[in-house]
LUMLUMDREN-2810 file (N, C-alpha, C; in Angstrom, 1 decimal):
<atoms>
<atom><aa>M</aa><ch>A</ch><at>N</at><xx>-13.2</xx><yy>-44.1</yy><zz>37.8</zz></atom>
<atom><aa>M</aa><ch>A</ch><at>CA</at><xx>-13.8</xx><yy>-44.0</yy><zz>38.8</zz></atom>
<atom><aa>M</aa><ch>A</ch><at>C</at><xx>-14.8</xx><yy>-43.1</yy><zz>39.1</zz></atom>
<atom><aa>A</aa><ch>A</ch><at>N</at><xx>-15.9</xx><yy>-43.5</yy><zz>39.5</zz></atom>
<atom><aa>A</aa><ch>A</ch><at>CA</at><xx>-17.0</xx><yy>-42.6</yy><zz>39.1</zz></atom>
<atom><aa>A</aa><ch>A</ch><at>C</at><xx>-16.9</xx><yy>-41.5</yy><zz>40.8</zz></atom>
<atom><aa>N</aa><ch>A</ch><at>N</at><xx>-17.6</xx><yy>-40.1</yy><zz>40.5</zz></atom>
<atom><aa>N</aa><ch>A</ch><at>CA</at><xx>-17.2</xx><yy>-39.0</yy><zz>41.4</zz></atom>
<atom><aa>N</aa><ch>A</ch><at>C</at><xx>-18.4</xx><yy>-39.0</yy><zz>42.5</zz></atom>
<atom><aa>S</aa><ch>A</ch><at>N</at><xx>-17.8</xx><yy>-39.2</yy><zz>43.6</zz></atom>
<atom><aa>S</aa><ch>A</ch><at>CA</at><xx>-18.6</xx><yy>-39.7</yy><zz>44.5</zz></atom>
<atom><aa>S</aa><ch>A</ch><at>C</at><xx>-18.9</xx><yy>-38.4</yy><zz>44.9</zz></atom>
<atom><aa>N</aa><ch>A</ch><at>N</at><xx>-18.7</xx><yy>-37.1</yy><zz>44.9</zz></atom>
<atom><aa>N</aa><ch>A</ch><at>CA</at><xx>-19.1</xx><yy>-36.5</yy><zz>45.4</zz></atom>
<atom><aa>N</aa><ch>A</ch><at>C</at><xx>-20.1</xx><yy>-35.9</yy><zz>44.6</zz></atom>
<atom><aa>G</aa><ch>A</ch><at>N</at><xx>-20.8</xx><yy>-36.8</yy><zz>43.2</zz></atom>
<atom><aa>G</aa><ch>A</ch><at>CA</at><xx>-21.9</xx><yy>-36.1</yy><zz>42.3</zz></atom>
<atom><aa>G</aa><ch>A</ch><at>C</at><xx>-21.4</xx><yy>-34.4</yy><zz>41.9</zz></atom>
<atom><aa>P</aa><ch>A</ch><at>N</at><xx>-22.6</xx><yy>-34.1</yy><zz>41.6</zz></atom>
<atom><aa>P</aa><ch>A</ch><at>CA</at><xx>-22.3</xx><yy>-32.5</yy><zz>40.2</zz></atom>
<atom><aa>P</aa><ch>A</ch><at>C</at><xx>-22.4</xx><yy>-31.6</yy><zz>41.2</zz></atom>
<atom><aa>V</aa><ch>A</ch><at>N</at><xx>-21.6</xx><yy>-30.8</yy><zz>40.9</zz></atom>
<atom><aa>V</aa><ch>A</ch><at>CA</at><xx>-21.7</xx><yy>-29.4</yy><zz>41.5</zz></atom>
<atom><aa>V</aa><ch>A</ch><at>C</at><xx>-22.3</xx><yy>-28.2</yy><zz>41.3</zz></atom>
<atom><aa>I</aa><ch>A</ch><at>N</at><xx>-23.4</xx><yy>-28.2</yy><zz>42.4</zz></atom>
<atom><aa>I</aa><ch>A</ch><at>CA</at><xx>-24.8</xx><yy>-27.2</yy><zz>42.1</zz></atom>
<atom><aa>I</aa><ch>A</ch><at>C</at><xx>-24.2</xx><yy>-25.8</yy><zz>43.2</zz></atom>
<atom><aa>D</aa><ch>A</ch><at>N</at><xx>-24.4</xx><yy>-25.0</yy><zz>42.3</zz></atom>
<atom><aa>D</aa><ch>A</ch><at>CA</at><xx>-23.7</xx><yy>-23.2</yy><zz>42.6</zz></atom>
<atom><aa>D</aa><ch>A</ch><at>C</at><xx>-24.9</xx><yy>-23.0</yy><zz>43.6</zz></atom>
<atom><aa>M</aa><ch>A</ch><at>N</at><xx>-25.5</xx><yy>-23.4</yy><zz>44.8</zz></atom>
<atom><aa>M</aa><ch>A</ch><at>CA</at><xx>-26.7</xx><yy>-22.6</yy><zz>45.3</zz></atom>
<atom><aa>M</aa><ch>A</ch><at>C</at><xx>-25.8</xx><yy>-21.2</yy><zz>46.6</zz></atom>
<atom><aa>T</aa><ch>A</ch><at>N</at><xx>-26.7</xx><yy>-20.4</yy><zz>47.0</zz></atom>
<atom><aa>T</aa><ch>A</ch><at>CA</at><xx>-26.1</xx><yy>-19.2</yy><zz>47.9</zz></atom>
<atom><aa>T</aa><ch>A</ch><at>C</at><xx>-26.3</xx><yy>-19.9</yy><zz>49.3</zz></atom>
<atom><aa>P</aa><ch>A</ch><at>N</at><xx>-25.7</xx><yy>-19.5</yy><zz>50.7</zz></atom>
<atom><aa>P</aa><ch>A</ch><at>CA</at><xx>-26.0</xx><yy>-20.3</yy><zz>51.9</zz></atom>
<atom><aa>P</aa><ch>A</ch><at>C</at><xx>-27.5</xx><yy>-20.1</yy><zz>52.8</zz></atom>
<atom><aa>E</aa><ch>A</ch><at>N</at><xx>-28.2</xx><yy>-19.3</yy><zz>50.8</zz></atom>
<atom><aa>E</aa><ch>A</ch><at>CA</at><xx>-29.9</xx><yy>-19.0</yy><zz>51.6</zz></atom>
<atom><aa>E</aa><ch>A</ch><at>C</at><xx>-30.8</xx><yy>-20.2</yy><zz>51.1</zz></atom>
<atom><aa>G</aa><ch>A</ch><at>N</at><xx>-30.0</xx><yy>-21.0</yy><zz>50.3</zz></atom>
<atom><aa>G</aa><ch>A</ch><at>CA</at><xx>-30.2</xx><yy>-22.2</yy><zz>49.0</zz></atom>
<atom><aa>G</aa><ch>A</ch><at>C</at><xx>-31.1</xx><yy>-22.0</yy><zz>47.8</zz></atom>
<atom><aa>D</aa><ch>A</ch><at>N</at><xx>-30.4</xx><yy>-20.5</yy><zz>47.7</zz></atom>
<atom><aa>D</aa><ch>A</ch><at>CA</at><xx>-31.6</xx><yy>-19.8</yy><zz>46.0</zz></atom>
<atom><aa>D</aa><ch>A</ch><at>C</at><xx>-30.2</xx><yy>-20.0</yy><zz>45.3</zz></atom>
<atom><aa>F</aa><ch>A</ch><at>N</at><xx>-30.9</xx><yy>-20.7</yy><zz>43.6</zz></atom>
<atom><aa>F</aa><ch>A</ch><at>CA</at><xx>-29.4</xx><yy>-21.1</yy><zz>42.7</zz></atom>
<atom><aa>F</aa><ch>A</ch><at>C</at><xx>-29.2</xx><yy>-19.7</yy><zz>42.4</zz></atom>
<atom><aa>I</aa><ch>A</ch><at>N</at><xx>-27.6</xx><yy>-19.3</yy><zz>42.1</zz></atom>
<atom><aa>I</aa><ch>A</ch><at>CA</at><xx>-27.1</xx><yy>-18.5</yy><zz>41.9</zz></atom>
<atom><aa>I</aa><ch>A</ch><at>C</at><xx>-27.2</xx><yy>-18.1</yy><zz>40.2</zz></atom>
<atom><aa>E</aa><ch>A</ch><at>N</at><xx>-27.7</xx><yy>-17.4</yy><zz>39.8</zz></atom>
<atom><aa>E</aa><ch>A</ch><at>CA</at><xx>-27.9</xx><yy>-17.4</yy><zz>38.4</zz></atom>
<atom><aa>E</aa><ch>A</ch><at>C</at><xx>-27.0</xx><yy>-16.3</yy><zz>37.9</zz></atom>
<atom><aa>P</aa><ch>A</ch><at>N</at><xx>-26.4</xx><yy>-16.7</yy><zz>36.4</zz></atom>
<atom><aa>P</aa><ch>A</ch><at>CA</at><xx>-25.1</xx><yy>-16.1</yy><zz>35.7</zz></atom>
<atom><aa>P</aa><ch>A</ch><at>C</at><xx>-25.7</xx><yy>-15.2</yy><zz>35.0</zz></atom>
<atom><aa>P</aa><ch>A</ch><at>N</at><xx>-25.0</xx><yy>-13.9</yy><zz>35.4</zz></atom>
<atom><aa>P</aa><ch>A</ch><at>CA</at><xx>-25.0</xx><yy>-12.8</yy><zz>34.8</zz></atom>
<atom><aa>P</aa><ch>A</ch><at>C</at><xx>-25.5</xx><yy>-12.9</yy><zz>33.6</zz></atom>
<atom><aa>K</aa><ch>A</ch><at>N</at><xx>-26.6</xx><yy>-11.8</yy><zz>33.3</zz></atom>
<atom><aa>K</aa><ch>A</ch><at>CA</at><xx>-26.9</xx><yy>-11.3</yy><zz>31.8</zz></atom>
<atom><aa>K</aa><ch>A</ch><at>C</at><xx>-26.5</xx><yy>-10.3</yy><zz>31.5</zz></atom>
<atom><aa>P</aa><ch>A</ch><at>N</at><xx>-26.2</xx><yy>-10.5</yy><zz>30.0</zz></atom>
<atom><aa>P</aa><ch>A</ch><at>CA</at><xx>-25.2</xx><yy>-9.5</yy><zz>29.2</zz></atom>
<atom><aa>P</aa><ch>A</ch><at>C</at><xx>-26.2</xx><yy>-8.3</yy><zz>29.4</zz></atom>
<atom><aa>T</aa><ch>A</ch><at>N</at><xx>-25.4</xx><yy>-7.0</yy><zz>29.1</zz></atom>
<atom><aa>T</aa><ch>A</ch><at>CA</at><xx>-26.3</xx><yy>-5.9</yy><zz>29.0</zz></atom>
<atom><aa>T</aa><ch>A</ch><at>C</at><xx>-25.7</xx><yy>-5.5</yy><zz>27.6</zz></atom>
<atom><aa>L</aa><ch>A</ch><at>N</at><xx>-26.7</xx><yy>-4.2</yy><zz>27.7</zz></atom>
<atom><aa>L</aa><ch>A</ch><at>CA</at><xx>-27.1</xx><yy>-4.1</yy><zz>25.9</zz></atom>
<atom><aa>L</aa><ch>A</ch><at>C</at><xx>-25.9</xx><yy>-3.4</yy><zz>25.4</zz></atom>
<atom><aa>G</aa><ch>A</ch><at>N</at><xx>-25.2</xx><yy>-2.9</yy><zz>26.2</zz></atom>
<atom><aa>G</aa><ch>A</ch><at>CA</at><xx>-23.3</xx><yy>-2.6</yy><zz>25.7</zz></atom>
<atom><aa>G</aa><ch>A</ch><at>C</at><xx>-23.0</xx><yy>-3.4</yy><zz>25.3</zz></atom>
<atom><aa>A</aa><ch>A</ch><at>N</at><xx>-22.8</xx><yy>-4.5</yy><zz>26.2</zz></atom>
<atom><aa>A</aa><ch>A</ch><at>CA</at><xx>-22.0</xx><yy>-5.2</yy><zz>25.6</zz></atom>
<atom><aa>A</aa><ch>A</ch><at>C</at><xx>-22.3</xx><yy>-6.5</yy><zz>24.7</zz></atom>
<atom><aa>I</aa><ch>A</ch><at>N</at><xx>-23.7</xx><yy>-6.5</yy><zz>24.1</zz></atom>
<atom><aa>I</aa><ch>A</ch><at>CA</at><xx>-24.4</xx><yy>-7.3</yy><zz>22.9</zz></atom>
<atom><aa>I</aa><ch>A</ch><at>C</at><xx>-24.1</xx><yy>-6.2</yy><zz>22.2</zz></atom>
<atom><aa>L</aa><ch>A</ch><at>N</at><xx>-23.8</xx><yy>-5.0</yy><zz>21.9</zz></atom>
<atom><aa>L</aa><ch>A</ch><at>CA</at><xx>-23.7</xx><yy>-4.0</yy><zz>20.9</zz></atom>
<atom><aa>L</aa><ch>A</ch><at>C</at><xx>-22.5</xx><yy>-4.0</yy><zz>20.6</zz></atom>
<atom><aa>L</aa><ch>A</ch><at>N</at><xx>-21.5</xx><yy>-4.1</yy><zz>21.5</zz></atom>
<atom><aa>L</aa><ch>A</ch><at>CA</at><xx>-20.0</xx><yy>-4.1</yy><zz>21.3</zz></atom>
<atom><aa>L</aa><ch>A</ch><at>C</at><xx>-19.8</xx><yy>-5.7</yy><zz>20.7</zz></atom>
<atom><aa>R</aa><ch>A</ch><at>N</at><xx>-19.9</xx><yy>-7.2</yy><zz>21.1</zz></atom>
<atom><aa>R</aa><ch>A</ch><at>CA</at><xx>-20.0</xx><yy>-8.3</yy><zz>20.3</zz></atom>
<atom><aa>R</aa><ch>A</ch><at>C</at><xx>-20.7</xx><yy>-7.8</yy><zz>18.5</zz></atom>
<atom><aa>L</aa><ch>A</ch><at>N</at><xx>-21.7</xx><yy>-7.5</yy><zz>19.0</zz></atom>
<atom><aa>L</aa><ch>A</ch><at>CA</at><xx>-22.3</xx><yy>-7.3</yy><zz>17.3</zz></atom>
<atom><aa>L</aa><ch>A</ch><at>C</at><xx>-21.6</xx><yy>-6.6</yy><zz>16.5</zz></atom>
<atom><aa>A</aa><ch>A</ch><at>N</at><xx>-21.1</xx><yy>-5.2</yy><zz>16.8</zz></atom>
<atom><aa>A</aa><ch>A</ch><at>CA</at><xx>-19.7</xx><yy>-4.5</yy><zz>16.3</zz></atom>
<atom><aa>A</aa><ch>A</ch><at>C</at><xx>-18.4</xx><yy>-5.2</yy><zz>15.8</zz></atom>
<atom><aa>M</aa><ch>A</ch><at>N</at><xx>-18.4</xx><yy>-5.6</yy><zz>16.7</zz></atom>
<atom><aa>M</aa><ch>A</ch><at>CA</at><xx>-17.1</xx><yy>-6.7</yy><zz>16.6</zz></atom>
<atom><aa>M</aa><ch>A</ch><at>C</at><xx>-16.9</xx><yy>-7.6</yy><zz>15.7</zz></atom>
<atom><aa>F</aa><ch>A</ch><at>N</at><xx>-18.0</xx><yy>-8.6</yy><zz>15.6</zz></atom>
<atom><aa>F</aa><ch>A</ch><at>CA</at><xx>-18.3</xx><yy>-9.5</yy><zz>14.4</zz></atom>
<atom><aa>F</aa><ch>A</ch><at>C</at><xx>-18.3</xx><yy>-8.6</yy><zz>13.5</zz></atom>
<atom><aa>G</aa><ch>A</ch><at>N</at><xx>-19.4</xx><yy>-7.6</yy><zz>12.6</zz></atom>
<atom><aa>G</aa><ch>A</ch><at>CA</at><xx>-19.3</xx><yy>-7.0</yy><zz>11.7</zz></atom>
<atom><aa>G</aa><ch>A</ch><at>C</at><xx>-17.6</xx><yy>-6.5</yy><zz>11.6</zz></atom>
<atom><aa>L</aa><ch>A</ch><at>N</at><xx>-17.1</xx><yy>-6.3</yy><zz>12.4</zz></atom>
<atom><aa>L</aa><ch>A</ch><at>CA</at><xx>-16.1</xx><yy>-5.6</yy><zz>12.1</zz></atom>
<atom><aa>L</aa><ch>A</ch><at>C</at><xx>-15.4</xx><yy>-6.5</yy><zz>11.2</zz></atom>
<atom><aa>F</aa><ch>A</ch><at>N</at><xx>-15.0</xx><yy>-7.9</yy><zz>11.6</zz></atom>
<atom><aa>F</aa><ch>A</ch><at>CA</at><xx>-14.6</xx><yy>-8.8</yy><zz>11.4</zz></atom>
<atom><aa>F</aa><ch>A</ch><at>C</at><xx>-14.9</xx><yy>-9.4</yy><zz>9.9</zz></atom>
<atom><aa>L</aa><ch>A</ch><at>N</at><xx>-16.0</xx><yy>-9.8</yy><zz>10.1</zz></atom>
<atom><aa>L</aa><ch>A</ch><at>CA</at><xx>-16.7</xx><yy>-9.8</yy><zz>8.8</zz></atom>
<atom><aa>L</aa><ch>A</ch><at>C</at><xx>-16.2</xx><yy>-8.7</yy><zz>7.8</zz></atom>
<atom><aa>C</aa><ch>A</ch><at>N</at><xx>-16.0</xx><yy>-7.8</yy><zz>8.5</zz></atom>
<atom><aa>C</aa><ch>A</ch><at>CA</at><xx>-15.8</xx><yy>-6.7</yy><zz>6.9</zz></atom>
<atom><aa>C</aa><ch>A</ch><at>C</at><xx>-14.6</xx><yy>-7.0</yy><zz>6.4</zz></atom>
<atom><aa>I</aa><ch>A</ch><at>N</at><xx>-13.2</xx><yy>-7.5</yy><zz>7.4</zz></atom>
<atom><aa>I</aa><ch>A</ch><at>CA</at><xx>-12.0</xx><yy>-7.8</yy><zz>7.5</zz></atom>
<atom><aa>I</aa><ch>A</ch><at>C</at><xx>-12.1</xx><yy>-8.9</yy><zz>6.6</zz></atom>
<atom><aa>A</aa><ch>A</ch><at>N</at><xx>-13.0</xx><yy>-10.3</yy><zz>6.6</zz></atom>
<atom><aa>A</aa><ch>A</ch><at>CA</at><xx>-12.5</xx><yy>-11.0</yy><zz>6.4</zz></atom>
<atom><aa>A</aa><ch>A</ch><at>C</at><xx>-13.0</xx><yy>-11.0</yy><zz>4.4</zz></atom>
<atom><aa>G</aa><ch>A</ch><at>N</at><xx>-14.1</xx><yy>-9.9</yy><zz>4.8</zz></atom>
<atom><aa>G</aa><ch>A</ch><at>CA</at><xx>-14.7</xx><yy>-9.8</yy><zz>2.9</zz></atom>
<atom><aa>G</aa><ch>A</ch><at>C</at><xx>-13.7</xx><yy>-9.3</yy><zz>2.2</zz></atom>
<atom><aa>V</aa><ch>A</ch><at>N</at><xx>-12.6</xx><yy>-7.9</yy><zz>3.4</zz></atom>
<atom><aa>V</aa><ch>A</ch><at>CA</at><xx>-11.7</xx><yy>-7.1</yy><zz>2.1</zz></atom>
<atom><aa>V</aa><ch>A</ch><at>C</at><xx>-10.6</xx><yy>-8.7</yy><zz>1.9</zz></atom>
<atom><aa>M</aa><ch>A</ch><at>N</at><xx>-10.0</xx><yy>-9.2</yy><zz>2.9</zz></atom>
<atom><aa>M</aa><ch>A</ch><at>CA</at><xx>-9.3</xx><yy>-10.1</yy><zz>2.1</zz></atom>
<atom><aa>M</aa><ch>A</ch><at>C</at><xx>-9.7</xx><yy>-11.0</yy><zz>1.6</zz></atom>
<atom><aa>F</aa><ch>A</ch><at>N</at><xx>-10.5</xx><yy>-11.6</yy><zz>1.3</zz></atom>
<atom><aa>F</aa><ch>A</ch><at>CA</at><xx>-10.9</xx><yy>-12.4</yy><zz>0.1</zz></atom>
<atom><aa>F</aa><ch>A</ch><at>C</at><xx>-11.0</xx><yy>-11.6</yy><zz>-1.2</zz></atom>
<atom><aa>W</aa><ch>A</ch><at>N</at><xx>-11.6</xx><yy>-10.0</yy><zz>-1.0</zz></atom>
<atom><aa>W</aa><ch>A</ch><at>CA</at><xx>-11.6</xx><yy>-9.6</yy><zz>-2.4</zz></atom>
<atom><aa>W</aa><ch>A</ch><at>C</at><xx>-10.0</xx><yy>-9.3</yy><zz>-2.9</zz></atom>
<atom><aa>V</aa><ch>A</ch><at>N</at><xx>-9.1</xx><yy>-8.8</yy><zz>-1.8</zz></atom>
<atom><aa>V</aa><ch>A</ch><at>CA</at><xx>-7.9</xx><yy>-8.5</yy><zz>-2.2</zz></atom>
<atom><aa>V</aa><ch>A</ch><at>C</at><xx>-7.0</xx><yy>-10.3</yy><zz>-2.6</zz></atom>
<atom><aa>M</aa><ch>A</ch><at>N</at><xx>-7.3</xx><yy>-11.1</yy><zz>-2.6</zz></atom>
<atom><aa>M</aa><ch>A</ch><at>CA</at><xx>-7.3</xx><yy>-12.8</yy><zz>-2.6</zz></atom>
<atom><aa>M</aa><ch>A</ch><at>C</at><xx>-7.8</xx><yy>-12.8</yy><zz>-3.5</zz></atom>
<atom><aa>F</aa><ch>A</ch><at>N</at><xx>-8.8</xx><yy>-11.7</yy><zz>-4.4</zz></atom>
<atom><aa>F</aa><ch>A</ch><at>CA</at><xx>-9.7</xx><yy>-12.7</yy><zz>-5.5</zz></atom>
<atom><aa>F</aa><ch>A</ch><at>C</at><xx>-8.6</xx><yy>-12.1</yy><zz>-6.8</zz></atom>
<atom><aa>W</aa><ch>A</ch><at>N</at><xx>-8.8</xx><yy>-10.8</yy><zz>-6.2</zz></atom>
<atom><aa>W</aa><ch>A</ch><at>CA</at><xx>-7.9</xx><yy>-10.2</yy><zz>-7.4</zz></atom>
<atom><aa>W</aa><ch>A</ch><at>C</at><xx>-6.4</xx><yy>-10.2</yy><zz>-7.8</zz></atom>
<atom><aa>A</aa><ch>A</ch><at>N</at><xx>-5.7</xx><yy>-10.7</yy><zz>-6.5</zz></atom>
<atom><aa>A</aa><ch>A</ch><at>CA</at><xx>-4.6</xx><yy>-11.1</yy><zz>-6.3</zz></atom>
<atom><aa>A</aa><ch>A</ch><at>C</at><xx>-4.4</xx><yy>-12.0</yy><zz>-7.7</zz></atom>
<atom><aa>A</aa><ch>A</ch><at>N</at><xx>-5.5</xx><yy>-13.2</yy><zz>-7.3</zz></atom>
<atom><aa>A</aa><ch>A</ch><at>CA</at><xx>-5.1</xx><yy>-15.0</yy><zz>-8.3</zz></atom>
<atom><aa>A</aa><ch>A</ch><at>C</at><xx>-5.7</xx><yy>-14.3</yy><zz>-9.4</zz></atom>
<atom><aa>I</aa><ch>A</ch><at>N</at><xx>-6.6</xx><yy>-13.5</yy><zz>-10.0</zz></atom>
<atom><aa>I</aa><ch>A</ch><at>CA</at><xx>-7.1</xx><yy>-12.5</yy><zz>-10.9</zz></atom>
<atom><aa>I</aa><ch>A</ch><at>C</at><xx>-5.9</xx><yy>-12.6</yy><zz>-11.8</zz></atom>
<atom><aa>F</aa><ch>A</ch><at>N</at><xx>-4.7</xx><yy>-11.5</yy><zz>-11.7</zz></atom>
<atom><aa>F</aa><ch>A</ch><at>CA</at><xx>-3.9</xx><yy>-11.5</yy><zz>-11.9</zz></atom>
<atom><aa>F</aa><ch>A</ch><at>C</at><xx>-3.2</xx><yy>-11.8</yy><zz>-12.3</zz></atom>
<atom><aa>V</aa><ch>A</ch><at>N</at><xx>-2.3</xx><yy>-12.8</yy><zz>-10.9</zz></atom>
<atom><aa>V</aa><ch>A</ch><at>CA</at><xx>-1.3</xx><yy>-13.1</yy><zz>-11.2</zz></atom>
<atom><aa>V</aa><ch>A</ch><at>C</at><xx>-1.3</xx><yy>-15.2</yy><zz>-12.0</zz></atom>
<atom><aa>V</aa><ch>A</ch><at>N</at><xx>-2.3</xx><yy>-15.6</yy><zz>-11.4</zz></atom>
<atom><aa>V</aa><ch>A</ch><at>CA</at><xx>-2.6</xx><yy>-16.6</yy><zz>-12.2</zz></atom>
<atom><aa>V</aa><ch>A</ch><at>C</at><xx>-1.9</xx><yy>-16.6</yy><zz>-13.8</zz></atom>
<atom><aa>P</aa><ch>A</ch><at>N</at><xx>-2.9</xx><yy>-15.9</yy><zz>-14.7</zz></atom>
<atom><aa>P</aa><ch>A</ch><at>CA</at><xx>-2.5</xx><yy>-16.1</yy><zz>-15.7</zz></atom>
<atom><aa>P</aa><ch>A</ch><at>C</at><xx>-0.7</xx><yy>-15.3</yy><zz>-16.5</zz></atom>
<atom><aa>I</aa><ch>A</ch><at>N</at><xx>-0.3</xx><yy>-14.6</yy><zz>-15.5</zz></atom>
<atom><aa>I</aa><ch>A</ch><at>CA</at><xx>1.2</xx><yy>-14.4</yy><zz>-15.4</zz></atom>
<atom><aa>I</aa><ch>A</ch><at>C</at><xx>2.1</xx><yy>-16.3</yy><zz>-14.8</zz></atom>
<atom><aa>L</aa><ch>A</ch><at>N</at><xx>1.1</xx><yy>-16.3</yy><zz>-14.5</zz></atom>
<atom><aa>L</aa><ch>A</ch><at>CA</at><xx>2.2</xx><yy>-17.9</yy><zz>-13.6</zz></atom>
<atom><aa>L</aa><ch>A</ch><at>C</at><xx>2.0</xx><yy>-19.0</yy><zz>-15.2</zz></atom>
<atom><aa>V</aa><ch>A</ch><at>N</at><xx>1.0</xx><yy>-19.1</yy><zz>-15.8</zz></atom>
<atom><aa>V</aa><ch>A</ch><at>CA</at><xx>0.6</xx><yy>-19.9</yy><zz>-16.6</zz></atom>
<atom><aa>V</aa><ch>A</ch><at>C</at><xx>1.4</xx><yy>-19.3</yy><zz>-18.0</zz></atom>
<atom><aa>L</aa><ch>A</ch><at>N</at><xx>1.7</xx><yy>-18.0</yy><zz>-18.0</zz></atom>
<atom><aa>L</aa><ch>A</ch><at>CA</at><xx>2.4</xx><yy>-17.7</yy><zz>-19.7</zz></atom>
<atom><aa>L</aa><ch>A</ch><at>C</at><xx>4.0</xx><yy>-17.9</yy><zz>-18.8</zz></atom>
<atom><aa>L</aa><ch>A</ch><at>N</at><xx>4.5</xx><yy>-17.7</yy><zz>-17.7</zz></atom>
<atom><aa>L</aa><ch>A</ch><at>CA</at><xx>6.0</xx><yy>-18.1</yy><zz>-17.5</zz></atom>
<atom><aa>L</aa><ch>A</ch><at>C</at><xx>6.2</xx><yy>-19.9</yy><zz>-17.2</zz></atom>
<atom><aa>G</aa><ch>A</ch><at>N</at><xx>4.9</xx><yy>-21.0</yy><zz>-17.1</zz></atom>
<atom><aa>G</aa><ch>A</ch><at>CA</at><xx>4.7</xx><yy>-21.8</yy><zz>-17.6</zz></atom>
<atom><aa>G</aa><ch>A</ch><at>C</at><xx>5.3</xx><yy>-22.4</yy><zz>-19.2</zz></atom>
<atom><aa>L</aa><ch>A</ch><at>N</at><xx>4.2</xx><yy>-21.9</yy><zz>-19.5</zz></atom>
<atom><aa>L</aa><ch>A</ch><at>CA</at><xx>4.5</xx><yy>-21.7</yy><zz>-21.5</zz></atom>
<atom><aa>L</aa><ch>A</ch><at>C</at><xx>5.7</xx><yy>-21.2</yy><zz>-21.8</zz></atom>
<atom><aa>A</aa><ch>A</ch><at>N</at><xx>6.1</xx><yy>-20.4</yy><zz>-20.9</zz></atom>
<atom><aa>A</aa><ch>A</ch><at>CA</at><xx>7.8</xx><yy>-19.9</yy><zz>-22.1</zz></atom>
<atom><aa>A</aa><ch>A</ch><at>C</at><xx>8.7</xx><yy>-21.1</yy><zz>-21.3</zz></atom>
<atom><aa>G</aa><ch>A</ch><at>N</at><xx>8.4</xx><yy>-21.4</yy><zz>-20.1</zz></atom>
<atom><aa>G</aa><ch>A</ch><at>CA</at><xx>9.8</xx><yy>-22.4</yy><zz>-19.6</zz></atom>
<atom><aa>G</aa><ch>A</ch><at>C</at><xx>9.7</xx><yy>-23.1</yy><zz>-20.2</zz></atom>
<atom><aa>F</aa><ch>A</ch><at>N</at><xx>8.5</xx><yy>-23.9</yy><zz>-20.4</zz></atom>
<atom><aa>F</aa><ch>A</ch><at>CA</at><xx>7.8</xx><yy>-25.6</yy><zz>-21.4</zz></atom>
<atom><aa>F</aa><ch>A</ch><at>C</at><xx>8.8</xx><yy>-25.2</yy><zz>-22.8</zz></atom>
<atom><aa>M</aa><ch>A</ch><at>N</at><xx>8.4</xx><yy>-24.2</yy><zz>-23.3</zz></atom>
<atom><aa>M</aa><ch>A</ch><at>CA</at><xx>9.2</xx><yy>-23.6</yy><zz>-24.6</zz></atom>
<atom><aa>M</aa><ch>A</ch><at>C</at><xx>10.2</xx><yy>-23.6</yy><zz>-24.7</zz></atom>
<atom><aa>L</aa><ch>A</ch><at>N</at><xx>11.2</xx><yy>-23.0</yy><zz>-23.6</zz></atom>
<atom><aa>L</aa><ch>A</ch><at>CA</at><xx>12.5</xx><yy>-23.2</yy><zz>-23.7</zz></atom>
<atom><aa>L</aa><ch>A</ch><at>C</at><xx>13.1</xx><yy>-24.5</yy><zz>-23.4</zz></atom>
<atom><aa>T</aa><ch>A</ch><at>N</at><xx>12.3</xx><yy>-24.9</yy><zz>-22.2</zz></atom>
<atom><aa>T</aa><ch>A</ch><at>CA</at><xx>12.8</xx><yy>-26.7</yy><zz>-22.5</zz></atom>
<atom><aa>T</aa><ch>A</ch><at>C</at><xx>12.9</xx><yy>-27.5</yy><zz>-23.4</zz></atom>
<atom><aa>K</aa><ch>A</ch><at>N</at><xx>11.3</xx><yy>-27.5</yy><zz>-24.3</zz></atom>
<atom><aa>K</aa><ch>A</ch><at>CA</at><xx>11.6</xx><yy>-28.2</yy><zz>-25.6</zz></atom>
<atom><aa>K</aa><ch>A</ch><at>C</at><xx>12.7</xx><yy>-28.0</yy><zz>-26.8</zz></atom>
<atom><aa>L</aa><ch>A</ch><at>N</at><xx>13.3</xx><yy>-26.4</yy><zz>-26.9</zz></atom>
<atom><aa>L</aa><ch>A</ch><at>CA</at><xx>14.2</xx><yy>-25.8</yy><zz>-27.3</zz></atom>
<atom><aa>L</aa><ch>A</ch><at>C</at><xx>15.3</xx><yy>-26.0</yy><zz>-27.4</zz></atom>
<atom><aa>Q</aa><ch>A</ch><at>N</at><xx>15.6</xx><yy>-26.0</yy><zz>-25.9</zz></atom>
<atom><aa>Q</aa><ch>A</ch><at>CA</at><xx>17.0</xx><yy>-26.9</yy><zz>-25.2</zz></atom>
<atom><aa>Q</aa><ch>A</ch><at>C</at><xx>17.5</xx><yy>-27.8</yy><zz>-25.9</zz></atom>
<atom><aa>G</aa><ch>A</ch><at>N</at><xx>15.9</xx><yy>-29.3</yy><zz>-25.5</zz></atom>
<atom><aa>G</aa><ch>A</ch><at>CA</at><xx>16.4</xx><yy>-30.7</yy><zz>-26.2</zz></atom>
<atom><aa>G</aa><ch>A</ch><at>C</at><xx>16.7</xx><yy>-30.7</yy><zz>-27.4</zz></atom>
<atom><aa>R</aa><ch>A</ch><at>N</at><xx>17.2</xx><yy>-29.8</yy><zz>-28.5</zz></atom>
<atom><aa>R</aa><ch>A</ch><at>CA</at><xx>16.6</xx><yy>-30.4</yy><zz>-30.1</zz></atom>
<atom><aa>R</aa><ch>A</ch><at>C</at><xx>18.1</xx><yy>-30.4</yy><zz>-30.4</zz></atom>
</atoms>
């Protein structure tokens, strides 16, 4: 069922439209600083995960090969 009241228009009693508040320079700078901080944290996390993978993957491959060889030797 359609809304019978129509759209909501924010107006003052004098008939002027209410304008949303404009962000201050401090708020803009704070948002940019937080975005930069989150970007740095994400970069560091990616860097740590990359190097962890570089060191862990060869160890896992060697353990897999050792397990495969032990399984084949036990089958004889």
